[in-house]
Backbone as CSV, one residue per row, in Angstrom:
resi,resn,N_x,N_y,N_z,CA_x,CA_y,CA_z,C_x,C_y,C_z
1,MET,151.028,158.867,102.153,150.521,159.996,101.414,149.372,159.573,100.507
2,LEU,149.548,158.498,99.784,148.481,157.987,98.932,147.274,157.596,99.776
3,ARG,147.571,156.987,100.917,146.484,156.570,101.816,145.679,157.777,102.296
4,GLN,146.344,158.865,102.658,145.670,160.070,103.135,144.789,160.671,102.046
5,ARG,145.274,160.682,100.811,144.481,161.232,99.711,143.269,160.356,99.429
6,LEU,143.450,159.041,99.549,142.341,158.117,99.333,141.279,158.293,100.418
7,VAL,141.702,158.393,101.668,140.765,158.603,102.784,140.036,159.930,102.600
8,ALA,140.753,160.976,102.230,140.137,162.286,102.027,139.128,162.251,100.883
9,ALA,139.443,161.531,99.829,138.530,161.438,98.689,137.257,160.663,99.030
10,LEU,137.374,159.665,99.916,136.220,158.836,100.261,135.423,159.354,101.451
11,ALA,135.977,160.311,102.169,135.299,160.831,103.360,134.037,161.590,102.949
12,PRO,132.985,161.498,103.756,131.750,162.221,103.438,131.961,163.733,103.516
13,ARG,131.300,164.449,102.641,131.421,165.910,102.618,130.557,166.540,103.718
14,ARG,129.400,165.898,104.011,128.511,166.369,105.067,128.149,165.189,105.954
15,VAL,127.997,165.465,107.223,127.617,164.425,108.165,126.148,164.648,108.549
16,ALA,125.352,163.601,108.440,123.946,163.678,108.834,123.781,163.021,110.196
17,HIS,122.890,163.585,111.022,122.628,163.034,112.346,121.147,162.682,112.456
18,ALA,120.848,161.509,112.993,119.466,161.071,113.204,119.450,160.053,114.335
19,HIS,118.256,159.747,114.850,118.177,158.773,115.946,118.398,157.356,115.449
20,CYS,118.323,157.168,114.168,118.619,155.861,113.591,119.457,156.096,112.344
21,ASP,119.865,155.032,111.700,120.721,155.176,110.527,120.014,155.868,109.369
22,VAL,118.700,155.719,109.332,117.898,156.368,108.303,116.924,157.284,109.036
23,PRO,116.866,158.557,108.720,115.908,159.416,109.425,114.477,159.036,109.039
24,CYS,113.951,158.033,109.719,112.692,157.403,109.315,111.449,158.161,109.732
25,GLY,111.480,158.824,110.881,110.291,159.519,111.353,109.190,158.581,111.803
26,VAL,109.514,157.315,112.023,108.519,156.334,112.448,108.584,156.192,113.962
27,TYR,107.508,156.606,114.622,107.413,156.513,116.074,106.045,155.941,116.422
28,ASP,105.996,155.128,117.447,104.736,154.538,117.884,104.920,154.062,119.322
29,PRO,104.036,154.465,120.227,104.168,154.022,121.615,103.652,152.596,121.855
30,ALA,103.122,151.935,120.845,102.559,150.591,121.031,103.552,149.598,121.650
31,PRO,104.819,149.564,121.211,105.745,148.630,121.874,105.884,148.890,123.374
32,ALA,105.841,150.158,123.789,105.917,150.475,125.220,104.651,150.006,125.933
33,GLN,103.513,150.161,125.272,102.257,149.729,125.872,102.230,148.210,126.049
34,ILE,102.655,147.499,125.039,102.673,146.033,125.116,103.692,145.579,126.165
35,ALA,104.839,146.254,126.209,105.855,145.895,127.199,105.342,146.134,128.618
36,ALA,104.629,147.238,128.833,104.072,147.513,130.166,103.054,146.441,130.539
37,ARG,102.233,146.020,129.580,101.261,144.959,129.850,101.987,143.654,130.168
38,THR,103.085,143.392,129.487,103.867,142.187,129.744,104.445,142.206,131.153
39,VAL,104.930,143.360,131.591,105.445,143.486,132.959,104.331,143.125,133.946
40,SER,103.137,143.643,133.714,101.999,143.333,134.588,101.693,141.840,134.604
41,ARG,101.714,141.244,133.444,101.407,139.813,133.364,102.464,138.976,134.072
42,MET,103.724,139.344,133.924,104.780,138.593,134.597,104.650,138.709,136.111
43,VAL,104.290,139.879,136.604,104.090,140.053,138.046,102.916,139.195,138.506
44,GLU,101.868,139.155,137.704,100.727,138.299,138.036,101.158,136.833,138.126
45,LEU,101.933,136.389,137.155,102.414,135.000,137.170,103.342,134.753,138.354
46,LEU,104.234,135.693,138.625,105.157,135.537,139.754,104.408,135.457,141.077
47,ASN,103.399,136.281,141.223,102.625,136.256,142.462,101.794,134.984,142.604
48,GLY,101.613,134.264,141.512,100.862,133.017,141.549,101.715,131.788,141.838
49,ILE,103.018,131.948,141.861,103.915,130.826,142.141,103.903,130.563,143.645
50,THR,103.552,129.349,144.011,103.432,129.041,145.445,104.476,128.043,145.939
51,GLY,105.024,127.264,145.049,105.965,126.232,145.470,107.402,126.615,145.209
52,MET,108.296,125.734,145.643,109.727,125.935,145.409,110.343,124.724,144.723
53,GLU,109.506,123.958,144.055,110.024,122.834,143.274,110.831,123.383,142.104
54,LEU,111.574,122.517,141.468,112.413,122.926,140.343,111.594,123.629,139.268
55,GLU,110.437,123.092,138.946,109.567,123.689,137.929,109.131,125.104,138.343
56,ASP,108.802,125.286,139.612,108.397,126.596,140.126,109.559,127.590,140.072
57,ARG,110.727,127.147,140.471,111.907,128.019,140.444,112.262,128.406,139.008
58,ASN,112.132,127.456,138.093,112.389,127.743,136.689,111.428,128.812,136.173
59,LYS,110.145,128.654,136.498,109.145,129.636,136.074,109.448,131.002,136.694
60,MET,109.864,131.013,137.948,110.172,132.264,138.628,111.328,132.996,137.927
61,VAL,112.351,132.265,137.603,113.511,132.867,136.939,113.125,133.406,135.567
62,ARG,112.373,132.604,134.817,111.985,133.024,133.468,111.060,134.234,133.501
63,CYS,110.065,134.224,134.382,109.140,135.362,134.485,109.865,136.620,134.936
64,THR,110.799,136.475,135.860,111.568,137.627,136.328,112.405,138.202,135.192
65,ALA,113.035,137.350,134.421,113.856,137.824,133.294,112.998,138.577,132.280
66,VAL,111.846,138.037,131.955,110.954,138.694,130.989,110.458,140.026,131.550
67,LYS,110.109,140.051,132.827,109.660,141.289,133.474,110.742,142.367,133.368
68,GLU,111.975,141.991,133.674,113.096,142.934,133.605,113.308,143.448,132.184
69,GLN,113.301,142.542,131.224,113.521,142.925,129.830,112.443,143.888,129.340
70,HIS,111.203,143.608,129.676,110.112,144.440,129.187,110.024,145.779,129.923
71,ALA,110.420,145.821,131.178,110.492,147.113,131.868,111.557,147.994,131.210
72,GLU,112.674,147.397,130.833,113.717,148.132,130.110,113.215,148.586,128.746
73,LEU,112.431,147.734,128.084,111.872,148.090,126.778,110.928,149.289,126.905
74,VAL,110.118,149.323,127.954,109.263,150.491,128.195,110.133,151.735,128.244
75,LYS,111.197,151.679,129.027,112.076,152.829,129.184,112.687,153.237,127.842
76,ARG,113.163,152.283,127.097,113.810,152.573,125.807,112.840,153.230,124.833
77,GLU,111.657,152.641,124.697,110.684,153.164,123.734,110.215,154.568,124.109
78,VAL,109.952,154.793,125.384,109.501,156.107,125.829,110.621,157.136,125.673
79,GLN,111.848,156.751,126.003,112.979,157.681,125.867,113.169,158.125,124.425
80,VAL,113.055,157.202,123.493,113.246,157.557,122.082,112.173,158.533,121.620
81,ILE,110.920,158.251,121.942,109.846,159.161,121.526,109.995,160.509,122.233
82,TRP,110.287,160.470,123.517,110.425,161.697,124.294,111.546,162.581,123.752
83,SER,112.697,161.973,123.480,113.847,162.784,123.076,113.918,163.066,121.581
84,ASP,113.384,162.177,120.756,113.552,162.343,119.310,112.309,162.853,118.590
85,TYR,111.133,162.543,119.094,109.910,162.954,118.400,109.368,164.286,118.931
86,PHE,109.183,164.381,120.240,108.541,165.568,120.807,109.422,166.798,120.632
87,LYS,108.787,167.891,120.278,109.461,169.166,120.007,108.959,170.216,121.006
88,PRO,109.584,171.385,121.055,109.143,172.433,121.990,107.654,172.776,121.871
89,GLU,107.128,172.776,120.656,105.700,173.102,120.502,104.796,172.048,121.155
90,HIS,105.259,170.799,121.212,104.487,169.764,121.913,104.494,170.026,123.413
91,LEU,105.646,170.468,123.925,105.760,170.751,125.357,104.879,171.937,125.752
92,GLU,104.748,172.893,124.857,103.859,174.021,125.139,102.411,173.551,125.215
93,LYS,102.034,172.673,124.306,100.653,172.192,124.249,100.355,171.169,125.339
94,TYR,101.355,170.369,125.726,101.201,169.318,126.740,102.236,169.536,127.845
95,PRO,101.998,170.493,128.733,103.012,170.848,129.735,103.375,169.715,130.693
96,GLU,102.558,168.681,130.793,102.859,167.559,131.688,103.864,166.575,131.083
97,LEU,104.236,166.783,129.821,105.002,165.787,129.079,106.346,165.429,129.712
98,HIS,107.132,166.413,130.108,108.438,166.099,130.707,108.268,165.304,131.997
99,ASP,107.385,165.768,132.876,107.168,165.084,134.140,106.601,163.686,133.908
100,LEU,105.667,163.569,132.993,105.071,162.269,132.688,106.132,161.290,132.176
101,SER,106.969,161.733,131.267,108.022,160.866,130.723,108.963,160.409,131.831
102,TRP,109.355,161.335,132.671,110.230,161.016,133.803,109.559,160.003,134.717
103,ARG,108.252,160.181,134.983,107.524,159.266,135.862,107.406,157.874,135.242
104,VAL,107.221,157.796,133.926,107.191,156.478,133.262,108.514,155.762,133.489
105,LEU,109.618,156.465,133.280,110.940,155.850,133.436,111.161,155.392,134.875
106,LYS,110.798,156.225,135.833,110.946,155.860,137.248,110.047,154.682,137.612
107,GLN,108.819,154.682,137.088,107.884,153.607,137.408,108.350,152.281,136.808
108,ALA,108.917,152.318,135.616,109.454,151.092,135.009,110.585,150.543,135.873
109,SER,111.409,151.421,136.405,112.477,150.971,137.307,111.897,150.372,138.581
110,LYS,110.867,151.000,139.120,110.227,150.476,140.326,109.671,149.071,140.069
111,CYS,109.111,148.864,138.879,108.557,147.545,138.539,109.652,146.494,138.411
112,LYS,110.842,146.913,138.036,111.961,145.976,137.987,112.367,145.553,139.392
113,GLN,112.193,146.440,140.355,112.648,146.201,141.722,111.654,145.415,142.568
114,SER,110.454,145.178,142.056,109.429,144.563,142.892,108.543,143.612,142.083
115,VAL,107.611,143.007,142.784,106.554,142.210,142.136,105.215,142.740,142.646
116,ASP,105.057,144.041,142.533,103.903,144.770,143.037,102.911,145.031,141.903
117,ALA,101.738,144.396,141.985,100.719,144.536,140.938,100.225,145.980,140.825
118,GLU,100.152,146.698,141.941,99.727,148.101,141.888,100.749,148.950,141.135
119,ALA,102.015,148.647,141.310,103.067,149.378,140.600,102.972,149.140,139.094
120,THR,102.680,147.904,138.699,102.571,147.624,137.263,101.316,148.251,136.675
121,ALA,100.234,148.304,137.453,99.016,148.970,136.977,99.285,150.458,136.756
122,GLU,100.056,151.055,137.654,100.416,152.463,137.497,101.309,152.655,136.276
123,LEU,102.213,151.726,136.030,103.056,151.804,134.830,102.177,151.774,133.580
124,GLU,101.239,150.863,133.524,100.340,150.800,132.365,99.555,152.095,132.199
125,ARG,99.087,152.662,133.315,98.322,153.907,133.252,99.184,155.051,132.713
126,LEU,100.411,155.172,133.226,101.310,156.229,132.779,101.677,156.080,131.306
127,VAL,101.980,154.870,130.888,102.327,154.634,129.482,101.107,154.922,128.594
128,GLY,99.919,154.581,129.087,98.699,154.889,128.339,98.520,156.388,128.153
129,ARG,98.777,157.159,129.194,98.674,158.621,129.087,99.718,159.153,128.122
130,PHE,100.927,158.606,128.179,101.982,159.002,127.250,101.525,158.742,125.810
131,ALA,100.901,157.593,125.580,100.401,157.248,124.239,99.299,158.212,123.808
132,GLU,98.415,158.571,124.734,97.354,159.528,124.403,97.944,160.846,123.915
133,ILE,98.925,161.353,124.642,99.557,162.614,124.249,100.246,162.468,122.900
134,PHE,100.949,161.342,122.711,101.629,161.114,121.434,100.636,161.201,120.277
135,TRP,99.543,160.446,120.364,98.576,160.424,119.258,97.886,161.769,119.093
136,ALA,97.591,162.450,120.199,96.975,163.774,120.113,97.914,164.754,119.417
137,SER,99.213,164.625,119.668,100.182,165.528,119.040,100.238,165.332,117.536
138,LYS,99.828,164.180,117.089,99.779,163.892,115.649,98.407,164.201,115.068
139,GLY,97.448,164.557,115.947,96.087,164.804,115.477,95.402,163.527,115.024
140,ALA,95.845,162.407,115.596,95.313,161.093,115.201,94.553,160.486,116.365
141,PRO,93.655,159.561,116.078,92.970,158.871,117.173,93.984,158.110,118.031
142,ALA,93.735,158.100,119.328,94.622,157.384,120.253,94.390,155.889,120.130
143,HIS,95.459,155.130,120.117,95.411,153.672,120.108,95.805,153.219,121.506
144,LEU,94.811,152.869,122.302,95.060,152.548,123.702,94.731,151.103,123.985
145,MET,95.537,150.501,124.839,95.259,149.143,125.284,94.165,149.214,126.323
146,THR,93.243,148.282,126.261,92.183,148.232,127.253,92.344,146.967,128.079
147,PRO,91.863,146.996,129.310,91.958,145.789,130.137,91.205,144.632,129.490
148,SER,91.671,143.438,129.753,90.981,142.258,129.231,89.573,142.221,129.799
149,ALA,88.641,141.752,128.986,87.251,141.635,129.427,87.159,140.620,130.563
150,GLU,86.184,140.809,131.425,85.973,139.884,132.546,85.825,138.471,132.010
151,GLY,86.595,137.565,132.543,86.521,136.169,132.124,87.412,135.835,130.942
152,ALA,87.951,136.862,130.273,88.827,136.609,129.128,90.205,136.207,129.646
153,PRO,90.961,135.458,128.845,92.323,135.108,129.263,93.134,136.376,129.524
154,LYS,93.966,136.353,130.538,94.733,137.534,130.940,95.777,137.950,129.903
155,ASN,96.139,137.036,129.037,97.180,137.375,128.073,96.615,137.947,126.779
156,VAL,95.319,138.218,126.725,94.694,138.795,125.539,94.852,140.315,125.609
157,ILE,95.323,140.883,124.540,95.472,142.333,124.478,94.427,142.859,123.511
158,SER,93.667,143.835,123.951,92.701,144.455,123.055,93.026,145.940,122.952
159,TRP,92.656,146.516,121.836,92.966,147.908,121.579,91.679,148.700,121.430
160,GLU,91.715,149.924,121.898,90.596,150.845,121.748,91.152,152.032,120.988
161,VAL,90.412,152.492,119.980,90.835,153.664,119.235,89.897,154.792,119.622
162,ARG,90.472,155.868,120.181,89.685,157.027,120.609,90.058,158.239,119.767
163,ALA,89.055,158.974,119.363,89.322,160.217,118.647,90.005,161.178,119.599
164,SER,90.976,161.902,119.097,91.700,162.837,119.981,90.973,164.144,120.098
């Protein structure tokens, strides 16, 4: 009886719901963009492995693991923004949003299943479009990843800011 009264006294009077423990309102597609670029880079590295020596097999396993993790990260980041940030008024203004989000998720899965450079390029393109819509919905300039300059190291990420 004492325990029940204590639990009742300490129980919250109202329950709050949010996508995180603190309703932060912080959303950014940049992690999805970087993850998509990482998937592309891992596929590039995997396609460059020619031998089956221990060192080559080790690199293959590590690159595959990173590719898988980052494809999942793309899915996670896009799902959170899609389900928690976008509202009905965004869907009215950007009617492609539901289909685009679904295609990003499907493309990330396809990239997990293969080592196809064209598939990863499409993933980057789709995530880039998702980012454009996100920034436009905020009335802010788009922060888009651009391809590395010719001759630049492939692991260099550069950003372009475009007015929406």
